[in-house]
Structures are given as C-alpha cells and as structure tokens.
C-alpha positions as a Markdown table, in Angstrom:
| # | Residue | x | y | z |
|---|---|---|---|---|
| 1 | Met | 0.0 | 0.0 | 0.0 |
| 2 | Thr | 1.1 | 3.5 | -0.8 |
| 3 | Ser | 1.3 | 6.1 | 2.1 |
| 4 | Leu | -0.4 | 9.4 | 1.4 |
| 5 | Asn | 2.7 | 11.1 | 2.7 |
| 6 | Thr | 4.5 | 10.0 | -0.5 |
| 7 | Leu | 2.2 | 12.2 | -2.5 |
| 8 | Gly | 1.3 | 15.1 | -0.2 |
| 9 | Glu | -1.6 | 17.4 | -1.0 |
| 10 | Ile | -0.6 | 18.6 | -4.5 |
| 11 | Gly | 0.3 | 15.1 | -5.6 |
| 12 | Leu | -3.0 | 13.6 | -4.3 |
| 13 | Ile | -5.1 | 16.2 | -6.0 |
| 14 | Glu | -3.3 | 15.7 | -9.3 |
| 15 | Arg | -3.7 | 11.9 | -9.0 |
| 16 | Ile | -7.5 | 12.3 | -8.4 |
| 17 | Arg | -7.7 | 14.7 | -11.3 |
| 18 | Gln | -5.9 | 12.3 | -13.7 |
| 19 | Glu | -8.3 | 9.5 | -12.8 |
| 20 | Thr | -11.4 | 11.6 | -13.1 |
| 21 | Pro | -13.3 | 10.9 | -16.4 |
| 22 | Ser | -13.9 | 13.8 | -18.8 |
| 23 | Pro | -17.1 | 15.7 | -18.2 |
| 24 | Ala | -20.3 | 14.0 | -19.4 |
| 25 | Gln | -22.3 | 17.3 | -19.2 |
| 26 | Ser | -21.8 | 19.9 | -21.9 |
| 27 | Ser | -22.4 | 22.6 | -19.3 |
| 28 | Thr | -19.3 | 21.6 | -17.3 |
| 29 | Ile | -16.5 | 23.9 | -18.3 |
| 30 | Gln | -13.8 | 23.4 | -15.5 |
| 31 | Gly | -13.6 | 20.6 | -13.1 |
| 32 | Ile | -10.8 | 19.7 | -10.7 |
| 33 | Gly | -7.7 | 21.9 | -10.8 |
| 34 | Asp | -8.8 | 25.4 | -9.9 |
| 35 | Asp | -10.2 | 27.3 | -6.9 |
| 36 | Ala | -13.8 | 26.5 | -8.1 |
| 37 | Ala | -15.6 | 24.3 | -10.6 |
| 38 | Val | -17.1 | 26.3 | -13.5 |
| 39 | Phe | -20.3 | 25.5 | -15.4 |
| 40 | Ala | -22.4 | 27.3 | -17.9 |
| 41 | Ile | -25.6 | 29.2 | -16.8 |
| 42 | Asp | -26.5 | 31.1 | -20.0 |
| 43 | Glu | -24.7 | 32.7 | -22.9 |
| 44 | Gln | -23.2 | 35.5 | -20.8 |
| 45 | Thr | -22.9 | 34.0 | -17.3 |
| 46 | Leu | -20.9 | 31.2 | -15.7 |
| 47 | Gly | -21.7 | 29.4 | -12.4 |
| 48 | Leu | -19.0 | 28.7 | -9.8 |
| 49 | Leu | -18.9 | 26.0 | -7.2 |
| 50 | Ser | -16.4 | 25.5 | -4.4 |
| 51 | Thr | -16.4 | 23.3 | -1.3 |
| 52 | Asp | -14.2 | 23.2 | 1.7 |
| 53 | Met | -14.1 | 20.9 | 4.8 |
| 54 | Leu | -12.8 | 21.9 | 8.3 |
| 55 | Val | -12.1 | 19.1 | 10.7 |
| 56 | Glu | -11.6 | 19.6 | 14.5 |
| 57 | Gly | -8.1 | 18.8 | 15.6 |
| 58 | Ile | -6.7 | 19.3 | 12.1 |
| 59 | His | -8.0 | 22.7 | 10.9 |
| 60 | Phe | -9.1 | 24.3 | 14.2 |
| 61 | Asp | -8.8 | 23.8 | 18.0 |
| 62 | Leu | -11.9 | 24.7 | 20.0 |
| 63 | Thr | -9.7 | 25.4 | 23.0 |
| 64 | Tyr | -9.1 | 28.8 | 21.6 |
| 65 | Val | -11.4 | 29.1 | 18.5 |
| 66 | Pro | -14.8 | 30.5 | 19.4 |
| 67 | Leu | -17.6 | 28.7 | 17.6 |
| 68 | Arg | -19.0 | 32.0 | 16.3 |
| 69 | His | -15.6 | 32.9 | 14.7 |
| 70 | Leu | -15.4 | 29.4 | 13.3 |
| 71 | Gly | -18.7 | 29.7 | 11.6 |
| 72 | Phe | -17.7 | 33.0 | 10.0 |
| 73 | Lys | -14.3 | 31.7 | 8.9 |
| 74 | Ala | -15.8 | 28.6 | 7.3 |
| 75 | Val | -17.9 | 30.8 | 5.0 |
| 76 | Ala | -15.0 | 33.2 | 4.4 |
| 77 | Val | -12.6 | 30.6 | 3.2 |
| 78 | Asn | -15.1 | 29.3 | 0.6 |
| 79 | Val | -16.1 | 32.8 | -0.5 |
| 80 | Ser | -12.3 | 33.4 | -1.0 |
| 81 | Asp | -12.3 | 30.6 | -3.6 |
| 82 | Ile | -15.1 | 32.2 | -5.6 |
| 83 | Ala | -13.3 | 35.6 | -5.5 |
| 84 | Ala | -10.2 | 33.8 | -6.8 |
| 85 | Met | -12.2 | 33.0 | -10.0 |
| 86 | Asn | -13.0 | 36.7 | -10.2 |
| 87 | Gly | -16.6 | 35.9 | -9.3 |
| 88 | Val | -19.2 | 36.9 | -6.7 |
| 89 | Pro | -20.7 | 34.3 | -4.2 |
| 90 | Thr | -24.5 | 33.9 | -4.2 |
| 91 | Gln | -25.7 | 30.8 | -2.2 |
| 92 | Leu | -24.2 | 28.3 | 0.2 |
| 93 | Thr | -25.0 | 25.0 | 2.0 |
| 94 | Val | -23.6 | 23.9 | 5.3 |
| 95 | Ser | -23.0 | 20.2 | 6.4 |
| 96 | Leu | -22.1 | 19.3 | 9.9 |
| 97 | Gly | -20.8 | 16.2 | 11.7 |
| 98 | Leu | -21.4 | 16.6 | 15.4 |
| 99 | Ser | -20.4 | 14.5 | 18.4 |
| 100 | Ser | -22.6 | 14.1 | 21.4 |
| 101 | Arg | -20.6 | 16.6 | 23.5 |
| 102 | Phe | -22.1 | 19.5 | 21.5 |
| 103 | Thr | -25.1 | 21.3 | 22.8 |
| 104 | Val | -28.0 | 23.0 | 21.0 |
| 105 | Glu | -26.6 | 26.3 | 22.2 |
| 106 | Ala | -23.2 | 25.5 | 20.7 |
| 107 | Val | -24.7 | 24.8 | 17.3 |
| 108 | Asp | -26.7 | 28.1 | 17.7 |
| 109 | Glu | -23.4 | 29.9 | 18.3 |
| 110 | Leu | -21.8 | 28.3 | 15.2 |
| 111 | Tyr | -24.7 | 29.3 | 13.0 |
| 112 | Ala | -24.6 | 32.8 | 14.4 |
| 113 | Gly | -21.2 | 33.2 | 12.9 |
| 114 | Ile | -22.3 | 31.6 | 9.6 |
| 115 | Arg | -25.3 | 34.0 | 9.4 |
| 116 | Ala | -23.0 | 36.9 | 10.1 |
| 117 | Ala | -20.7 | 35.9 | 7.2 |
| 118 | Cys | -23.7 | 35.4 | 4.9 |
| 119 | Ala | -24.8 | 39.0 | 5.7 |
| 120 | Ala | -21.3 | 40.3 | 5.2 |
| 121 | Tyr | -20.9 | 38.7 | 1.8 |
| 122 | Asn | -24.5 | 38.9 | 0.7 |
| 123 | Val | -24.9 | 35.2 | 0.4 |
| 124 | Asp | -28.0 | 33.1 | 1.0 |
| 125 | Leu | -27.9 | 30.0 | 3.2 |
| 126 | Val | -30.0 | 27.5 | 1.3 |
| 127 | Gly | -29.5 | 24.1 | 2.8 |
| 128 | Gly | -27.1 | 21.4 | 4.0 |
| 129 | Asp | -27.0 | 18.3 | 6.1 |
| 130 | Thr | -26.2 | 17.1 | 9.6 |
| 131 | Thr | -24.9 | 13.8 | 10.9 |
| 132 | Ser | -23.2 | 12.3 | 13.9 |
| 133 | Ser | -19.5 | 12.2 | 14.3 |
| 134 | Arg | -17.2 | 10.2 | 16.6 |
| 135 | Ser | -14.2 | 12.6 | 16.2 |
| 136 | Gly | -15.6 | 16.0 | 17.2 |
| 137 | Leu | -16.9 | 18.7 | 14.8 |
| 138 | Val | -16.6 | 18.4 | 11.0 |
| 139 | Leu | -17.8 | 21.4 | 9.1 |
| 140 | Ser | -18.2 | 21.4 | 5.3 |
| 141 | Ile | -19.5 | 24.3 | 3.3 |
| 142 | Ala | -20.2 | 24.5 | -0.5 |
| 143 | Val | -20.6 | 28.0 | -2.1 |
| 144 | Ile | -22.1 | 28.8 | -5.4 |
| 145 | Gly | -21.2 | 32.0 | -7.3 |
| 146 | Arg | -21.5 | 33.7 | -10.6 |
| 147 | Val | -19.1 | 35.5 | -13.0 |
| 148 | Asp | -19.5 | 37.0 | -16.5 |
| 149 | Lys | -17.8 | 35.0 | -19.2 |
| 150 | Asp | -15.5 | 37.8 | -20.1 |
| 151 | His | -14.3 | 38.2 | -16.5 |
| 152 | Ile | -13.7 | 34.5 | -15.5 |
| 153 | Thr | -10.1 | 34.1 | -14.3 |
| 154 | Tyr | -8.3 | 30.7 | -14.1 |
| 155 | Arg | -5.0 | 29.6 | -12.6 |
| 156 | Arg | -3.6 | 28.4 | -15.9 |
| 157 | Thr | -3.6 | 31.5 | -18.0 |
| 158 | Ala | -0.7 | 33.6 | -16.7 |
| 159 | Gln | 1.9 | 34.8 | -19.3 |
| 160 | Pro | 5.6 | 35.6 | -19.2 |
| 161 | Asn | 6.2 | 39.2 | -18.2 |
| 162 | Asp | 2.9 | 39.5 | -16.4 |
| 163 | Val | 3.2 | 41.5 | -13.1 |
| 164 | Ile | 2.6 | 39.4 | -10.0 |
| 165 | Cys | 0.3 | 41.1 | -7.5 |
| 166 | Val | -1.0 | 40.3 | -4.0 |
| 167 | Thr | -3.7 | 41.9 | -1.9 |
| 168 | Gly | -3.4 | 42.9 | 1.7 |
| 169 | Asp | -0.5 | 41.5 | 3.8 |
| 170 | Leu | 0.9 | 38.0 | 4.4 |
| 171 | Gly | 2.1 | 36.0 | 7.3 |
| 172 | Ala | -0.2 | 37.5 | 10.0 |
| 173 | Ala | -2.5 | 34.5 | 10.3 |
| 174 | Tyr | 0.4 | 32.2 | 10.9 |
| 175 | Leu | 1.8 | 34.4 | 13.7 |
| 176 | Gly | -1.7 | 34.7 | 15.1 |
| 177 | Leu | -1.8 | 30.9 | 15.3 |
| 178 | Gln | 1.5 | 30.8 | 17.1 |
| 179 | Leu | 0.2 | 33.2 | 19.7 |
| 180 | Leu | -2.9 | 31.2 | 20.3 |
| 181 | Glu | -1.0 | 27.9 | 20.5 |
| 182 | Arg | 1.4 | 29.4 | 23.1 |
| 183 | Glu | -1.5 | 30.6 | 25.2 |
| 184 | Lys | -3.0 | 27.1 | 25.0 |
| 185 | Gln | 0.2 | 25.5 | 26.3 |
| 186 | Glu | 0.6 | 28.0 | 29.1 |
| 187 | Tyr | -3.0 | 27.4 | 30.1 |
| 188 | Leu | -2.5 | 23.6 | 30.1 |
| 189 | Ala | 0.5 | 24.1 | 32.4 |
| 190 | Asn | -1.4 | 26.5 | 34.6 |
| 191 | Pro | -5.2 | 26.6 | 34.3 |
| 192 | Glu | -5.3 | 29.5 | 36.7 |
| 193 | Met | -3.5 | 31.8 | 34.3 |
| 194 | Gln | -5.1 | 34.8 | 32.6 |
| 195 | Pro | -4.7 | 35.4 | 28.9 |
| 196 | Ala | -1.6 | 37.4 | 28.2 |
| 197 | Ile | -2.1 | 38.4 | 24.6 |
| 198 | Ser | -1.7 | 42.2 | 24.4 |
| 199 | Glu | -4.1 | 44.5 | 22.4 |
| 200 | Glu | -1.2 | 45.2 | 20.0 |
| 201 | Arg | -1.5 | 41.5 | 18.9 |
| 202 | Ala | -5.3 | 41.7 | 18.2 |
| 203 | Tyr | -4.7 | 42.1 | 14.5 |
| 204 | Leu | -2.8 | 38.9 | 14.3 |
| 205 | Ile | -5.4 | 37.0 | 16.2 |
| 206 | Gln | -8.2 | 38.4 | 14.0 |
| 207 | Arg | -6.4 | 37.3 | 10.9 |
| 208 | Gln | -6.3 | 33.8 | 12.2 |
| 209 | Leu | -9.7 | 33.5 | 13.8 |
| 210 | Arg | -11.8 | 35.7 | 11.4 |
| 211 | Pro | -10.2 | 36.2 | 8.0 |
| 212 | Asp | -12.0 | 38.0 | 5.2 |
| 213 | Gly | -12.6 | 36.7 | 1.7 |
| 214 | Arg | -11.5 | 39.4 | -0.7 |
| 215 | Thr | -14.7 | 39.9 | -2.7 |
| 216 | Asp | -14.0 | 43.7 | -2.3 |
| 217 | Ile | -11.0 | 43.4 | -4.6 |
| 218 | Val | -13.1 | 41.6 | -7.3 |
| 219 | His | -15.4 | 44.7 | -7.4 |
| 220 | Glu | -12.5 | 47.1 | -7.4 |
| 221 | Leu | -10.7 | 45.3 | -10.3 |
| 222 | Arg | -13.9 | 45.5 | -12.2 |
| 223 | Asp | -14.2 | 49.2 | -11.5 |
| 224 | Leu | -10.6 | 49.6 | -12.8 |
| 225 | Asp | -11.5 | 47.6 | -15.9 |
| 226 | Ile | -8.8 | 45.0 | -15.1 |
| 227 | Val | -9.3 | 41.3 | -15.7 |
| 228 | Pro | -6.4 | 39.4 | -14.2 |
| 229 | Thr | -4.6 | 36.9 | -16.5 |
| 230 | Ala | -4.5 | 34.4 | -13.6 |
| 231 | Met | -5.6 | 34.3 | -10.0 |
| 232 | Ile | -5.6 | 32.1 | -6.9 |
| 233 | Asp | -6.4 | 32.6 | -3.2 |
| 234 | Ile | -3.6 | 32.3 | -0.6 |
| 235 | Ser | -4.8 | 29.5 | 1.7 |
| 236 | Asp | -1.6 | 27.4 | 1.9 |
| 237 | Gly | 1.0 | 30.1 | 1.7 |
| 238 | Leu | 2.4 | 32.3 | -1.0 |
| 239 | Ala | 5.0 | 29.8 | -2.1 |
| 240 | Ser | 2.5 | 27.0 | -2.7 |
| 241 | Glu | 0.0 | 29.2 | -4.5 |
| 242 | Leu | 2.6 | 30.8 | -6.8 |
| 243 | Leu | 3.9 | 27.3 | -7.7 |
| 244 | His | 0.3 | 26.3 | -8.6 |
| 245 | Leu | 0.0 | 29.3 | -10.9 |
| 246 | Cys | 3.4 | 28.6 | -12.6 |
| 247 | Thr | 2.8 | 24.9 | -12.9 |
| 248 | Gln | -0.7 | 25.3 | -14.5 |
| 249 | Ser | 0.3 | 28.3 | -16.7 |
| 250 | Gly | 3.6 | 26.7 | -17.8 |
| 251 | Thr | 5.6 | 29.7 | -16.6 |
| 252 | Gly | 8.3 | 30.6 | -14.1 |
| 253 | Ala | 8.3 | 33.5 | -11.7 |
| 254 | Val | 10.6 | 35.8 | -9.8 |
| 255 | Ile | 9.4 | 37.6 | -6.7 |
| 256 | Phe | 11.3 | 40.0 | -4.5 |
| 257 | Asp | 11.4 | 39.5 | -0.8 |
| 258 | Glu | 11.5 | 43.2 | -0.1 |
| 259 | Asn | 8.2 | 43.6 | -2.0 |
| 260 | Ile | 6.2 | 41.0 | 0.0 |
| 261 | Pro | 3.7 | 43.0 | 2.1 |
| 262 | Ile | 4.1 | 42.2 | 5.8 |
| 263 | Asp | 2.4 | 44.1 | 8.6 |
| 264 | Asp | 4.5 | 45.6 | 11.4 |
| 265 | Gln | 2.8 | 43.4 | 14.0 |
| 266 | Thr | 3.8 | 40.4 | 12.0 |
| 267 | Tyr | 7.4 | 41.5 | 12.0 |
| 268 | Leu | 7.3 | 42.0 | 15.8 |
| 269 | Ala | 5.7 | 38.7 | 16.5 |
| 270 | Ala | 8.1 | 36.9 | 14.1 |
| 271 | Asp | 11.0 | 38.3 | 16.0 |
| 272 | Glu | 9.5 | 37.2 | 19.3 |
| 273 | Phe | 9.1 | 33.6 | 18.0 |
| 274 | Lys | 12.4 | 33.6 | 16.2 |
| 275 | Ile | 10.7 | 33.0 | 12.9 |
| 276 | Ser | 11.6 | 34.7 | 9.6 |
| 277 | Pro | 8.7 | 36.9 | 8.6 |
| 278 | Ile | 9.4 | 36.0 | 5.0 |
| 279 | Thr | 9.1 | 32.3 | 5.8 |
| 280 | Ala | 5.8 | 33.0 | 7.6 |
| 281 | Ala | 4.5 | 34.9 | 4.5 |
| 282 | Leu | 5.7 | 32.2 | 2.1 |
| 283 | Asn | 4.7 | 29.1 | 4.0 |
| 284 | Gly | 2.4 | 30.1 | 6.9 |
| 285 | Gly | -1.0 | 30.0 | 5.0 |
| 286 | Glu | -4.5 | 31.0 | 6.0 |
| 287 | Asp | -4.1 | 34.6 | 4.9 |
| 288 | Tyr | -6.9 | 34.2 | 2.2 |
| 289 | Glu | -5.6 | 37.1 | 0.2 |
| 290 | Leu | -5.6 | 37.0 | -3.6 |
| 291 | Leu | -2.5 | 36.3 | -5.7 |
| 292 | Phe | -3.0 | 37.4 | -9.3 |
| 293 | Thr | -1.2 | 38.4 | -12.5 |
| 294 | Ile | -1.9 | 41.3 | -14.9 |
| 295 | Pro | -0.4 | 42.4 | -18.2 |
| 296 | Pro | 2.4 | 45.0 | -17.7 |
| 297 | Gln | 0.4 | 47.6 | -19.5 |
| 298 | Glu | -2.4 | 47.3 | -16.9 |
| 299 | Phe | -0.1 | 48.0 | -13.9 |
| 300 | Glu | -0.4 | 51.7 | -14.2 |
| 301 | Lys | -4.1 | 51.4 | -13.2 |
| 302 | Leu | -3.4 | 50.0 | -9.8 |
| 303 | Lys | 0.2 | 50.9 | -9.0 |
| 304 | Asn | -1.0 | 53.3 | -6.3 |
| 305 | His | -3.6 | 51.0 | -4.8 |
| 306 | Ser | -3.2 | 50.9 | -1.0 |
| 307 | Arg | -4.2 | 47.2 | -0.7 |
| 308 | Ile | -2.5 | 45.7 | -3.8 |
| 309 | Thr | 1.3 | 45.2 | -4.0 |
| 310 | Ala | 3.3 | 44.2 | -7.0 |
| 311 | Ile | 5.8 | 41.5 | -5.8 |
| 312 | Gly | 7.5 | 40.2 | -9.0 |
| 313 | Tyr | 6.9 | 39.0 | -12.6 |
| 314 | Met | 6.3 | 35.9 | -14.5 |
| 315 | Thr | 9.0 | 34.4 | -16.7 |
| 316 | Asp | 9.4 | 31.8 | -19.4 |
| 317 | Ala | 9.6 | 28.2 | -18.1 |
| 318 | Asp | 12.7 | 27.5 | -20.2 |
| 319 | Gly | 12.2 | 23.7 | -19.8 |
| 320 | Arg | 13.0 | 23.8 | -16.1 |
| 321 | Ala | 11.0 | 21.8 | -13.5 |
| 322 | Pro | 8.5 | 24.0 | -11.5 |
| 323 | Ser | 10.6 | 23.6 | -8.4 |
| 324 | Asp | 13.5 | 25.3 | -10.2 |
| 325 | Arg | 11.7 | 28.1 | -12.1 |
| 326 | Val | 10.0 | 29.9 | -9.2 |
| 327 | Ile | 12.6 | 32.1 | -7.6 |
| 328 | Leu | 12.8 | 34.4 | -4.5 |
| 329 | Ala | 15.2 | 37.2 | -5.2 |
| 330 | Thr | 16.7 | 39.1 | -2.2 |
| 331 | Lys | 17.9 | 42.7 | -2.0 |
| 332 | Ala | 21.5 | 41.4 | -1.7 |
| 333 | Gly | 21.1 | 39.8 | -5.2 |
| 334 | Gln | 20.7 | 36.2 | -4.1 |
| 335 | Gln | 18.2 | 34.0 | -5.9 |
| 336 | Thr | 16.7 | 30.9 | -4.2 |
| 337 | Pro | 14.2 | 28.4 | -5.6 |
| 338 | Ile | 10.9 | 28.5 | -3.8 |
| 339 | Arg | 9.5 | 25.3 | -2.4 |
| 340 | Ala | 5.9 | 24.6 | -1.6 |
| 341 | Gln | 4.8 | 23.1 | 1.7 |
| 342 | Gly | 1.1 | 21.9 | 1.7 |
| 343 | Trp | -0.2 | 19.3 | 4.1 |
| 344 | Thr | 0.8 | 15.7 | 4.6 |
| 345 | Ala | -1.4 | 12.9 | 6.0 |
| 346 | Gly | -1.8 | 13.4 | 9.7 |
| 347 | Ser | -0.7 | 17.1 | 9.7 |
C-alpha cells in the first residue's frame, strides 16, 4: 500500500484529477484543478462551485477558537475561492458532523457566525446536512457563485512578463496561530493563568480566527477595468500558490522578498518567536488574500492602490522543473528556488 505522505496534498489532487473521467455534461467547463468548478448558466454568465471541509483537531482547535468565529471563517474561506475566480458568491450550503458533546446552544453559536458571514458577503444559506461524528466537529461548506464569461479568471492563463500582485499583507494569520498555541500550552500548564495576549496583537489573532474573503477586490478590479490573467487565493501560503500558478500556466516566476507585504505586527511577533517573517509569508498559510497576475500595461491602473502590491513578474519556463523556475530574489542579489509546503497525511 502507498502512504499518502509519499504524494502530499498537491500530488494527491493531481492523482485524483488524472483518474477523473472527462465531463459528461456539456455545461461543465472546468472541473478539478482550480479554486472552483465552472459551469455554464447562460450565454453571458458562468456558475462557480467551491467546497471546503474543516475538521476539528486538524484545521481548528476549540480550546481557543470561538464557535461564532469558526462559523464566520468557514464561510469566508469558501467565498475566497469564488473571489479567486473573479466571481461573486450567491448561495451556500452547510453540512455538519457533530459528536454528542455539542449542545444545542453550541450549534446556535456556530450558526450565528455563519449567518453573520452570509450577511457580510450577501450570500444566502439555502440548505445542508447534519450527521453524527465520533471525532468531534466536522464542518463542510459549499458555495455557489457567478461570473461574467469575459471576466472569468483561471490559474492556468498567466503569461511571461505578467506582473505578479498580491492583496493585503501576508504571514499575519500564521503568527496569530503561534500566539494562540502558546497561550494554550501555558493554560494547560497552569489553568489559573489569565490570557496574556496584548491588544497590540489583536490584528494577528483576528487574521487567524476571522479572515476575510476578498470579494471587495473583485469589485475594485472591475471598476478599474482590469481582468487578471490568472488568480488564486492564498490558503496554503504564497509559495504553494505561486507554484500552482506557474505549474498550471507553464511559466516561471521571480518575486522580490523586499516587496512582499508584511504588517508591522507580523514583523514584531516573528522576532518574538524567532521566525523569519518572509518564511511566515511564504509558507504560513490561511491569509486568504488574492494572488494574481496582470499584463504589464495594466499595472499603471493600480500601482498606487493601497491594498494591492506588485511583488514580481512571470518568466518563461525554459524547460525547467516547476521547483527550479519559481525564484525568490533578495535585496542582496541572491536567488533561491521557492519550495511549496502543503499538508501531509496526519498534519
């Protein structure tokens, strides 16, 4: 038998994709391999479908994750996938696996967060399923969205010389997780302790517990008359997502470490934990920002945008393996191949 660890996340998804039959429905346009599946609605409109599963003990720890925040986050991470296709979310379903330790009030609290997210993103909760679970809470959400045919954006269509852009800042969610995990360990050692996270770290905690899907950027790009050549959301870290874009587009990339947007609080927390802030941005994950490419001539339209940063450019593949053609360039002139992380079984 073959261990899942020999494939990892990227390899497993690719194996499933290769074994999946070609679509039997003429309306199916894009299946496995992007942030969302794509299907035809009418001559001008495409439908989008994305689903994500969160498992207690793997994706969240209820020791420090409030159920209301978890409900909001579960919606936000799916909305982020729709935004990554340059689309707008419209409806969602929620499926729950619940163990006997959960009360009615706990489920009410979870759904309060889900409803708050639905209101924030203008999405309708239209159904779902519930079942029992022997391993705690399992939460699965599917989101449906829409996008005009001439605005749909895939991962596979970046071109050499395209400008690589990213929204917001990176690495904060990972440092927020480190703070929460440290508090948990201190609490386990001394249950009488009081929380010691300062108000200055609130931003990092918020980025971990209650991230935002960047549907705002989708509307702003439309107002600027910009259609990205490729786009993906940053769920597994900048390195992994950039490698996805390059692999599927058949390109290479160069990004500059000094251009990667990192918040001041991330720098301070990284120093406290003896972690490189660049490493947190590249491999930390759960930022749920958007990574996208645009033609060079379009850059003038957003070069002064306060929440979008140009971090590099796409290059020719030149026959190199993906792991050798995605480069991090330092201010000192060093160039280092970027490696993706992703999950392994049991992680």
